[in-house]
C-alpha positions in Angstrom: -32.6 37.4 14.4 -30.1 40.2 14.9 -30.5 39.9 18.7 -29.8 36.2 18.5 -26.6 36.8 16.4 -25.4 39.3 19.0 -26.0 36.7 21.8 -23.9 34.2 19.9 -21.2 36.7 19.4 -21.1 37.5 23.1 -20.9 33.8 24.0 -18.1 33.3 21.5 -16.1 36.2 22.8 -16.6 35.0 26.4 -15.3 31.5 25.4 -12.3 32.9 23.6 -11.5 35.1 26.6 -11.6 32.2 29.0 -9.4 30.1 26.8 -6.8 32.9 26.5 -6.7 33.4 30.3 -6.1 29.6 30.8 -3.1 29.8 28.4 -1.8 32.9 30.1 -2.1 31.4 33.6 -0.5 28.2 32.5 2.4 29.9 30.8 1.5 28.2 27.5 2.9 25.0 28.9 1.5 21.6 27.9 2.5 20.2 31.3 -0.5 19.9 33.7 -0.1 21.4 37.2 0.5 18.8 39.9 -2.0 19.4 42.6 0.0 17.2 45.0 3.0 19.5 44.9 3.1 22.6 47.1 3.5 26.0 45.4 7.1 27.1 45.8 7.9 30.7 46.5 11.6 31.5 46.6 12.8 32.6 50.0 15.1 35.1 48.3 12.1 37.3 47.4 11.8 40.4 49.6 8.1 40.4 50.2 6.5 43.5 51.7 4.1 43.4 54.6 0.7 43.1 53.0 -2.8 42.8 54.4 -5.1 42.4 51.4 -8.6 43.9 52.0 -11.0 41.2 53.2 -8.3 38.6 53.8 -8.0 39.1 57.5 -10.2 41.6 59.4 -9.1 40.6 62.8 -5.4 39.4 62.5 -2.4 41.1 61.0 -1.1 39.2 58.0 2.7 38.5 57.7 4.0 36.8 54.6 5.4 33.4 55.3 8.8 34.3 53.8 9.1 37.3 56.1 12.4 37.5 58.0 13.3 41.0 59.3 11.2 44.1 59.1 13.2 46.5 61.1 16.6 48.1 60.7 17.8 47.7 64.3 20.3 45.2 65.7 18.6 42.5 67.7 19.8 40.1 70.3 17.1 37.5 70.2 16.1 34.6 67.9 12.6 35.8 67.0 10.3 38.6 67.9 7.2 40.6 67.0 5.8 44.0 67.8 2.2 44.4 66.5 0.0 47.4 66.7 -3.3 45.8 67.8 -5.3 49.0 67.4 -4.2 49.6 63.7 -3.8 45.9 63.0 -0.3 46.5 61.6 3.3 45.3 62.1 5.8 47.6 63.7 8.6 45.2 63.4 9.1 41.4 63.0 12.1 39.2 63.3 11.7 35.6 62.1 8.0 35.7 62.8 7.4 32.2 61.3 10.5 30.5 62.7 9.9 27.4 64.8 10.7 28.2 68.4 10.3 26.5 71.8 7.7 28.4 73.8 8.7 27.3 77.3 6.2 28.6 79.8 4.5 30.8 77.3 2.7 27.5 76.6 0.6 28.3 79.7 -1.3 30.9 77.6 -2.9 28.1 75.7 -3.4 26.0 78.9 -5.3 28.8 80.5 -7.4 29.3 77.4 -8.5 25.7 77.4 -9.3 25.8 81.1 -11.4 28.9 80.6 -13.2 27.2 77.7 -14.3 24.5 80.2 -15.4 27.2 82.7 -17.3 29.1 80.1 -19.1 26.0 78.8 -20.2 25.1 82.4 -18.1 22.0 82.5 -16.3 23.3 85.5 -16.3 26.5 87.6 -13.6 28.7 89.1 -14.7 27.8 92.6 -14.4 24.0 92.0 -12.0 22.3 94.5 -9.3 20.2 92.9 -8.1 17.3 95.1 -4.6 16.2 94.1 -5.0 12.5 93.7 -1.5 11.4 92.8 2.0 12.7 92.9 3.1 15.2 90.2 6.6 14.4 89.0 8.8 15.9 86.3 11.7 14.4 84.4 14.1 17.2 85.2 15.5 19.0 88.3 14.8 22.5 89.6 11.3 22.7 88.2 9.3 25.7 89.4 6.3 24.4 91.3 3.9 24.9 94.1 5.0 21.5 95.5 1.5 20.1 95.4 1.2 16.8 97.2 -1.5 14.0 97.1 -4.3 15.0 99.4 -3.8 18.8 98.9 -6.9 20.6 97.7 -7.1 23.9 95.9 -9.6 25.8 93.7 -9.4 26.2 90.0 -9.1 30.0 90.5 -6.1 29.6 92.8 -4.5 27.1 90.4 -4.8 29.6 87.5 -3.2 32.3 89.7 -0.3 29.9 90.4 -0.1 29.0 86.7 0.0 32.5 85.3 1.6 34.7 88.0 4.3 32.4 89.4 4.4 29.9 86.4 4.1 26.9 88.6 4.3 23.8 86.4 2.5 21.5 88.8 -0.5 23.8 88.6 -0.6 23.1 84.9 -0.7 19.4 85.5 -3.4 19.7 88.2 -5.6 21.8 85.9 -5.0 19.4 82.9 -6.0 16.3 84.9 -9.1 18.0 86.4 -10.4 19.4 83.0 -9.7 16.4 80.8 -9.1 13.4 83.1 -5.5 13.0 81.9 -2.6 15.2 80.7 -2.7 13.4 77.3 -6.4 14.2 76.7 -5.8 17.8 77.8 -3.0 18.2 75.3 -5.3 17.0 72.6 -7.7 19.8 73.6 -4.7 22.2 73.4 -3.7 21.2 69.9 -7.4 21.3 68.7 -7.8 24.8 70.1 -4.5 26.0 68.6 -5.7 24.7 65.2 -9.1 26.4 65.6 -7.3 29.7 66.3 -5.1 29.4 63.2 -1.9 28.4 65.0 -1.3 25.6 62.5 2.5 25.7 62.8 2.5 24.7 66.4 2.5 21.3 68.3 2.1 20.9 72.0 2.9 17.8 74.1 2.4 19.1 77.6 0.5 21.9 79.4 3.5 23.6 81.1 6.2 24.1 78.4 9.1 22.2 79.9 11.3 21.2 77.0 10.4 18.6 74.5 11.7 18.6 70.9 8.2 18.0 69.6 6.8 20.9 71.6 7.1 24.0 69.5 5.3 27.0 68.0 6.1 30.2 66.1 6.0 33.9 67.1 3.1 34.4 64.8 1.2 31.5 66.2 1.8 32.8 69.7 0.4 36.1 68.6 -2.8 34.4 67.5 -3.1 32.4 70.8 -2.3 35.5 72.9 -5.1 37.5 71.2 -7.6 34.8 72.4 -6.1 35.0 75.9 -6.6 38.7 76.0 -10.3 38.4 75.3 -10.8 36.7 78.6 -11.4 39.2 81.5 -10.6 36.6 84.2 -7.2 35.8 82.7 -6.3 39.5 82.2 -7.4 40.3 85.8 -5.1 37.5 87.1 -2.2 38.9 85.0 -2.6 42.4 86.6 -1.2 41.1 89.9 2.5 41.8 90.7 2.0 39.8 93.9 -0.7 37.5 95.2 -1.6 35.6 98.3 -2.4 32.0 97.1 -4.6 29.8 99.3 -4.7 26.0 99.4 -5.3 23.3 102.0 -3.0 20.6 103.3 -3.9 18.1 106.0 -7.1 20.1 106.4 -5.1 23.2 107.4 -5.2 26.4 105.4 -1.9 27.3 103.8 -1.3 30.8 102.4 1.6 31.6 100.2 2.8 35.0 98.8 3.7 34.6 95.2 5.5 37.1 92.9 5.0 37.7 89.2 7.7 36.3 86.9 7.2 39.5 84.8 10.0 41.8 85.9 8.0 44.9 84.9 5.3 43.9 87.3 7.5 42.7 90.1 9.5 45.9 89.9 12.7 44.0 89.2 12.9 46.0 86.0 11.7 49.6 85.4 8.5 49.9 83.5 8.8 51.6 80.1 7.7 55.2 80.5 4.3 56.0 79.0 2.9 52.4 78.9 1.0 50.0 81.1 0.6 46.2 80.7 -2.5 44.2 80.4 -1.8 40.5 79.7 1.5 38.7 79.6 3.5 35.5 80.1 7.1 34.8 80.5 9.1 31.6 79.8 12.6 30.2 80.4 14.3 27.0 79.6 17.8 26.1 78.4 16.7 25.5 74.9 14.1 28.3 74.7 16.2 30.9 76.4 14.5 33.9 78.0 11.1 34.7 76.5 8.1 37.0 77.0 4.9 37.9 75.4 2.9 40.8 76.6 0.4 43.5 75.7 1.4 47.2 76.2 -1.1 50.0 76.1 0.4 53.4 75.2 -1.1 55.9 77.8 -1.1 58.9 75.5 -3.0 57.3 72.5 -4.5 54.2 74.2 -3.1 52.2 71.3 -2.5 48.5 72.1 0.6 46.6 71.2 1.5 42.9 71.4 5.2 42.4 71.9 7.1 39.1 71.8 10.7 38.3 72.3 12.0 34.7 72.1 15.3 33.1 73.1 17.1 36.2 74.5 20.4 35.4 76.2 19.2 36.1 79.7 16.6 38.1 81.7 18.5 41.3 81.6 18.9 41.1 77.8 15.2 40.1 77.5 13.8 43.3 79.1 16.4 45.4 77.2 15.2 43.9 74.0 11.6 44.7 74.8 12.4 48.3 75.6 14.4 48.5 72.3 11.5 47.2 70.4 9.1 49.7 72.0 11.4 52.5 70.6 10.3 51.4 67.1 6.9 53.0 68.0 6.6 56.5 66.7 
Protein backbone atom coordinates (compact mmCIF):
# COMPACT_ATOMS: atom_id res chain seq x y z
CA UNK A 1 0.00 0.00 0.00
CA UNK A 2 2.91 2.36 0.82
CA UNK A 3 4.45 1.57 -2.60
CA UNK A 4 1.16 2.44 -4.29
CA UNK A 5 0.97 5.77 -2.46
CA UNK A 6 4.53 6.57 -3.52
CA UNK A 7 3.60 5.85 -7.15
CA UNK A 8 0.60 8.19 -6.91
CA UNK A 9 2.82 10.87 -5.45
CA UNK A 10 5.33 10.51 -8.29
CA UNK A 11 2.57 10.77 -10.90
CA UNK A 12 1.10 13.80 -9.13
CA UNK A 13 4.49 15.56 -8.99
CA UNK A 14 5.09 14.81 -12.68
CA UNK A 15 1.70 16.27 -13.69
CA UNK A 16 2.25 19.41 -11.61
CA UNK A 17 5.73 19.84 -13.16
CA UNK A 18 4.36 19.56 -16.71
CA UNK A 19 1.61 22.10 -15.98
CA UNK A 20 4.13 24.57 -14.51
CA UNK A 21 6.39 24.24 -17.52
CA UNK A 22 3.49 24.91 -19.86
CA UNK A 23 2.68 28.13 -17.98
CA UNK A 24 6.34 29.17 -17.97
CA UNK A 25 6.74 28.61 -21.71
CA UNK A 26 3.51 30.44 -22.51
CA UNK A 27 4.44 33.41 -20.36
CA UNK A 28 1.26 32.84 -18.28
CA UNK A 29 -0.73 34.22 -21.20
CA UNK A 30 -4.24 33.09 -21.94
CA UNK A 31 -3.76 33.73 -25.67
CA UNK A 32 -3.07 30.58 -27.68
CA UNK A 33 -0.02 30.56 -29.96
CA UNK A 34 -0.93 30.99 -33.60
CA UNK A 35 0.81 28.18 -35.47
CA UNK A 36 0.23 29.97 -38.77
CA UNK A 37 2.39 32.95 -37.78
CA UNK A 38 6.18 32.71 -38.12
CA UNK A 39 8.32 33.12 -35.03
CA UNK A 40 9.72 36.65 -35.05
CA UNK A 41 13.27 37.29 -33.90
CA UNK A 42 14.35 40.91 -33.86
CA UNK A 43 17.03 41.74 -36.41
CA UNK A 44 18.58 44.03 -33.78
CA UNK A 45 19.72 41.09 -31.69
CA UNK A 46 23.47 40.53 -32.04
CA UNK A 47 23.51 36.76 -32.32
CA UNK A 48 26.80 34.87 -32.00
CA UNK A 49 27.96 32.17 -34.37
CA UNK A 50 26.68 28.98 -32.81
CA UNK A 51 26.79 25.39 -33.97
CA UNK A 52 24.81 23.37 -31.40
CA UNK A 53 26.05 19.84 -30.91
CA UNK A 54 24.14 17.42 -33.11
CA UNK A 55 22.36 20.12 -35.13
CA UNK A 56 24.73 20.01 -38.08
CA UNK A 57 27.60 17.61 -38.32
CA UNK A 58 28.50 18.39 -41.91
CA UNK A 59 27.64 22.06 -42.44
CA UNK A 60 28.58 25.15 -40.52
CA UNK A 61 25.56 26.89 -39.00
CA UNK A 62 25.19 30.65 -39.36
CA UNK A 63 22.23 32.32 -37.58
CA UNK A 64 19.73 33.76 -40.02
CA UNK A 65 20.09 37.25 -38.51
CA UNK A 66 23.86 37.19 -39.04
CA UNK A 67 25.20 40.32 -40.72
CA UNK A 68 28.93 40.94 -40.25
CA UNK A 69 31.35 38.75 -38.32
CA UNK A 70 34.62 40.47 -39.05
CA UNK A 71 36.05 43.86 -38.16
CA UNK A 72 37.58 44.72 -41.52
CA UNK A 73 36.28 47.10 -44.15
CA UNK A 74 34.77 45.29 -47.10
CA UNK A 75 34.13 46.34 -50.68
CA UNK A 76 31.56 43.79 -51.70
CA UNK A 77 27.89 43.10 -51.08
CA UNK A 78 28.20 39.71 -49.41
CA UNK A 79 30.88 37.19 -48.62
CA UNK A 80 31.93 34.14 -46.65
CA UNK A 81 35.12 32.50 -45.51
CA UNK A 82 34.55 29.11 -43.93
CA UNK A 83 37.12 26.72 -42.49
CA UNK A 84 36.00 23.43 -43.99
CA UNK A 85 38.37 21.39 -41.87
CA UNK A 86 37.16 22.81 -38.55
CA UNK A 87 33.61 23.46 -39.79
CA UNK A 88 33.74 27.04 -38.53
CA UNK A 89 33.20 30.57 -39.80
CA UNK A 90 36.26 32.79 -40.21
CA UNK A 91 34.23 35.77 -41.40
CA UNK A 92 30.81 36.41 -42.91
CA UNK A 93 29.25 39.47 -44.50
CA UNK A 94 25.51 39.32 -45.27
CA UNK A 95 25.61 35.50 -45.49
CA UNK A 96 21.84 35.17 -45.92
CA UNK A 97 21.27 38.16 -48.18
CA UNK A 98 19.59 37.46 -51.51
CA UNK A 99 22.13 37.89 -54.31
CA UNK A 100 22.34 37.23 -58.03
CA UNK A 101 24.77 34.36 -58.63
CA UNK A 102 25.63 35.07 -62.29
CA UNK A 103 27.75 32.21 -63.65
CA UNK A 104 28.28 30.73 -60.20
CA UNK A 105 24.94 29.15 -61.18
CA UNK A 106 26.97 26.71 -63.28
CA UNK A 107 28.08 24.97 -60.07
CA UNK A 108 24.54 23.61 -59.73
CA UNK A 109 24.26 22.93 -63.47
CA UNK A 110 27.38 20.75 -63.30
CA UNK A 111 26.07 18.93 -60.20
CA UNK A 112 22.80 18.02 -61.95
CA UNK A 113 24.68 16.83 -65.05
CA UNK A 114 26.96 14.64 -62.93
CA UNK A 115 23.93 13.21 -61.13
CA UNK A 116 22.73 12.02 -64.54
CA UNK A 117 26.19 10.58 -65.27
CA UNK A 118 26.44 8.80 -61.91
CA UNK A 119 22.96 7.32 -62.28
CA UNK A 120 23.87 5.85 -65.68
CA UNK A 121 21.35 8.02 -67.54
CA UNK A 122 24.16 9.52 -69.63
CA UNK A 123 27.95 9.20 -69.83
CA UNK A 124 30.79 11.68 -70.18
CA UNK A 125 31.62 10.20 -73.58
CA UNK A 126 28.12 10.72 -75.00
CA UNK A 127 28.09 12.85 -78.14
CA UNK A 128 25.66 15.76 -78.07
CA UNK A 129 24.38 16.93 -81.46
CA UNK A 130 23.19 20.54 -81.44
CA UNK A 131 19.68 20.24 -82.85
CA UNK A 132 18.55 23.85 -82.86
CA UNK A 133 20.06 27.30 -82.57
CA UNK A 134 20.98 28.56 -79.11
CA UNK A 135 19.99 32.18 -78.64
CA UNK A 136 20.11 34.66 -75.76
CA UNK A 137 18.11 37.80 -75.05
CA UNK A 138 21.17 39.99 -74.55
CA UNK A 139 24.31 40.94 -76.40
CA UNK A 140 27.95 40.01 -75.78
CA UNK A 141 27.13 36.70 -74.14
CA UNK A 142 30.18 34.49 -73.57
CA UNK A 143 29.71 31.36 -75.65
CA UNK A 144 31.41 28.62 -77.62
CA UNK A 145 29.23 29.68 -80.57
CA UNK A 146 27.68 26.25 -80.96
CA UNK A 147 25.68 25.90 -84.18
CA UNK A 148 23.02 23.40 -85.31
CA UNK A 149 24.78 20.31 -86.62
CA UNK A 150 27.83 20.68 -84.34
CA UNK A 151 28.60 17.71 -82.14
CA UNK A 152 30.57 17.60 -78.95
CA UNK A 153 30.85 15.25 -75.95
CA UNK A 154 29.41 15.80 -72.48
CA UNK A 155 32.97 15.89 -71.15
CA UNK A 156 33.98 18.73 -73.48
CA UNK A 157 30.78 20.65 -72.73
CA UNK A 158 31.57 20.46 -69.01
CA UNK A 159 35.06 21.82 -69.67
CA UNK A 160 33.59 24.70 -71.66
CA UNK A 161 30.97 25.29 -68.94
CA UNK A 162 33.37 25.42 -66.00
CA UNK A 163 36.69 26.68 -67.39
CA UNK A 164 35.56 29.31 -69.90
CA UNK A 165 32.00 29.74 -68.53
CA UNK A 166 30.40 29.29 -71.96
CA UNK A 167 26.67 29.91 -71.64
CA UNK A 168 25.68 27.89 -74.69
CA UNK A 169 27.40 24.85 -73.15
CA UNK A 170 24.94 25.19 -70.25
CA UNK A 171 21.98 25.18 -72.66
CA UNK A 172 23.33 22.19 -74.63
CA UNK A 173 23.84 20.19 -71.43
CA UNK A 174 20.37 21.10 -70.12
CA UNK A 175 18.65 20.03 -73.32
CA UNK A 176 20.55 16.75 -73.48
CA UNK A 177 20.00 15.76 -69.85
CA UNK A 178 16.36 16.75 -69.41
CA UNK A 179 14.98 17.25 -72.93
CA UNK A 180 14.34 20.95 -72.37
CA UNK A 181 15.80 23.85 -70.43
CA UNK A 182 12.61 24.17 -68.37
CA UNK A 183 12.71 20.55 -67.24
CA UNK A 184 16.40 20.86 -66.42
CA UNK A 185 15.73 23.95 -64.29
CA UNK A 186 13.17 21.92 -62.36
CA UNK A 187 15.93 19.41 -61.61
CA UNK A 188 18.18 22.28 -60.49
CA UNK A 189 15.64 23.63 -58.03
CA UNK A 190 14.86 20.16 -56.70
CA UNK A 191 18.57 19.48 -56.17
CA UNK A 192 19.08 22.83 -54.45
CA UNK A 193 16.21 22.07 -52.06
CA UNK A 194 17.61 18.61 -51.39
CA UNK A 195 20.97 20.13 -50.43
CA UNK A 196 19.35 22.65 -48.09
CA UNK A 197 19.64 25.69 -50.36
CA UNK A 198 16.05 26.69 -49.65
CA UNK A 199 16.52 30.45 -50.09
CA UNK A 200 17.43 30.05 -53.76
CA UNK A 201 15.46 29.99 -56.99
CA UNK A 202 16.88 29.28 -60.43
CA UNK A 203 15.29 29.95 -63.82
CA UNK A 204 18.16 29.06 -66.17
CA UNK A 205 21.29 26.86 -66.20
CA UNK A 206 23.80 29.63 -67.01
CA UNK A 207 23.15 32.55 -64.66
CA UNK A 208 22.44 35.35 -67.12
CA UNK A 209 20.37 37.90 -65.25
CA UNK A 210 16.76 37.36 -64.31
CA UNK A 211 15.10 39.01 -61.31
CA UNK A 212 13.69 35.64 -60.26
CA UNK A 213 17.07 33.91 -60.44
CA UNK A 214 18.71 34.32 -57.05
CA UNK A 215 20.49 32.62 -54.16
CA UNK A 216 22.39 33.54 -50.97
CA UNK A 217 26.06 33.17 -50.02
CA UNK A 218 25.13 30.48 -47.52
CA UNK A 219 23.12 28.54 -50.10
CA UNK A 220 26.02 28.74 -52.54
CA UNK A 221 28.28 27.38 -49.81
CA UNK A 222 25.97 24.36 -49.48
CA UNK A 223 25.87 23.80 -53.25
CA UNK A 224 29.62 24.23 -53.61
CA UNK A 225 30.28 21.61 -50.95
CA UNK A 226 28.37 19.12 -53.10
CA UNK A 227 30.33 20.22 -56.17
CA UNK A 228 33.63 19.56 -54.38
CA UNK A 229 32.63 15.97 -53.67
CA UNK A 230 32.81 15.15 -57.39
CA UNK A 231 36.34 14.27 -58.52
CA UNK A 232 35.51 14.83 -62.20
CA UNK A 233 34.38 18.41 -61.60
CA UNK A 234 37.35 19.21 -59.37
CA UNK A 235 39.71 17.77 -61.99
CA UNK A 236 38.17 19.99 -64.67
CA UNK A 237 38.57 23.00 -62.38
CA UNK A 238 42.29 22.30 -62.00
CA UNK A 239 42.97 23.47 -65.56
CA UNK A 240 44.24 26.98 -66.17
CA UNK A 241 44.01 26.31 -69.91
CA UNK A 242 42.48 23.50 -71.94
CA UNK A 243 42.24 22.43 -75.57
CA UNK A 244 38.56 21.82 -76.25
CA UNK A 245 37.57 19.52 -79.12
CA UNK A 246 34.31 19.56 -81.09
CA UNK A 247 33.20 18.79 -84.64
CA UNK A 248 31.62 21.05 -87.25
CA UNK A 249 30.71 19.88 -90.75
CA UNK A 250 32.45 16.59 -89.92
CA UNK A 251 35.71 18.45 -89.34
CA UNK A 252 37.56 18.40 -86.05
CA UNK A 253 37.80 21.80 -84.38
CA UNK A 254 40.22 22.43 -81.52
CA UNK A 255 39.99 25.56 -79.42
CA UNK A 256 42.34 26.69 -76.66
CA UNK A 257 40.31 28.03 -73.75
CA UNK A 258 41.54 29.90 -70.67
CA UNK A 259 40.20 29.81 -67.13
CA UNK A 260 38.05 32.76 -66.05
CA UNK A 261 39.69 32.38 -62.62
CA UNK A 262 42.44 35.01 -62.55
CA UNK A 263 44.47 33.01 -60.04
CA UNK A 264 44.66 30.04 -62.44
CA UNK A 265 45.11 32.03 -65.65
CA UNK A 266 47.98 33.94 -63.99
CA UNK A 267 46.18 37.23 -64.52
CA UNK A 268 46.39 37.68 -60.75
CA UNK A 269 49.14 36.47 -58.40
CA UNK A 270 48.16 33.43 -56.40
CA UNK A 271 48.04 34.05 -52.62
CA UNK A 272 51.23 32.72 -51.04
CA UNK A 273 50.90 29.47 -49.13
CA UNK A 274 47.65 28.27 -50.72
CA UNK A 275 46.48 26.22 -53.67
CA UNK A 276 43.01 26.03 -55.26
CA UNK A 277 40.83 22.96 -55.78
CA UNK A 278 37.36 23.88 -57.07
CA UNK A 279 36.03 27.29 -58.10
CA UNK A 280 33.58 29.27 -60.24
CA UNK A 281 33.48 32.91 -61.22
CA UNK A 282 30.53 35.02 -62.30
CA UNK A 283 29.96 38.47 -63.78
CA UNK A 284 26.84 40.37 -64.82
CA UNK A 285 25.86 44.02 -64.49
CA UNK A 286 23.46 43.27 -61.61
CA UNK A 287 25.60 40.60 -59.89
CA UNK A 288 28.88 42.49 -60.21
CA UNK A 289 32.10 40.47 -60.06
CA UNK A 290 31.75 37.23 -58.09
CA UNK A 291 33.79 34.18 -57.19
CA UNK A 292 33.51 31.09 -55.04
CA UNK A 293 36.51 28.83 -54.54
CA UNK A 294 38.17 26.40 -52.18
CA UNK A 295 41.65 27.20 -50.93
CA UNK A 296 43.88 24.65 -49.23
CA UNK A 297 46.51 26.06 -46.87
CA UNK A 298 49.76 24.31 -47.77
CA UNK A 299 51.24 24.39 -44.27
CA UNK A 300 48.30 22.90 -42.37
CA UNK A 301 46.29 21.32 -45.26
CA UNK A 302 43.22 23.05 -43.86
CA UNK A 303 40.49 23.66 -46.45
CA UNK A 304 38.66 26.98 -46.78
CA UNK A 305 35.63 27.92 -48.87
CA UNK A 306 35.75 31.59 -49.87
CA UNK A 307 32.97 33.56 -51.58
CA UNK A 308 32.83 37.20 -52.65
CA UNK A 309 29.72 38.60 -54.32
CA UNK A 310 29.08 41.85 -56.19
CA UNK A 311 32.56 43.34 -56.06
CA UNK A 312 32.99 46.53 -58.07
CA UNK A 313 35.26 44.97 -60.71
CA UNK A 314 37.68 42.09 -61.25
CA UNK A 315 40.60 43.90 -59.68
CA UNK A 316 38.60 44.64 -56.55
CA UNK A 317 37.26 41.08 -56.51
CA UNK A 318 40.67 39.43 -56.22
CA UNK A 319 41.86 42.05 -53.73
CA UNK A 320 38.81 41.25 -51.58
CA UNK A 321 39.64 37.54 -51.70
CA UNK A 322 43.21 38.21 -50.60
CA UNK A 323 42.00 40.52 -47.82
CA UNK A 324 39.63 37.81 -46.64
CA UNK A 325 42.42 35.23 -46.52
CA UNK A 326 44.33 37.53 -44.16
CA UNK A 327 41.60 36.80 -41.58
CA UNK A 328 43.07 33.28 -41.29
CA UNK A 329 45.47 33.01 -38.39
